[in-house]
C-alpha positions, 0 to 999 in steps of 0.5 A: 440058696439064692442067685444074685443078679446084677441089674444093668444099671448096677453093673455100670455103677460098679464099673465106675467105682475105684478099683480099691473100693470095688474089692469088697462088694462082690464078696457081699454079693456072694454072702447075699446069695446065702442070706440076703438079710445078713449085715446092715440091711434095712428096708427103704421107706416108701418102697415096698420090698426094696432093701439097702445094705451098707458095705463100708462107705457104699450102699447097695439096694436090692430086692428079694424074690424067694419064689424065683430064688433071686436077689436082684441088685438094683443100685450101687453107690457111695453114701453121699450121692446114693440117696439123690 
């Protein structure tokens, strides 16, 4: 079992999401604690050990450290503005 840690920037991005859209994302974070690669997960090109997960219209970037048993959520955003 891993521990999901929300980076400061990701926490502020979560706070700015509409309340209706915010519901499913914490559940995905809980799933990532048991298996971070479950669901639509792909590596981000050009960045070593950084992945993105699709959650509906939103994207989450994260990194996994099995040595310290952590999943660090780096960024949360809507698809259209996420890759800028």
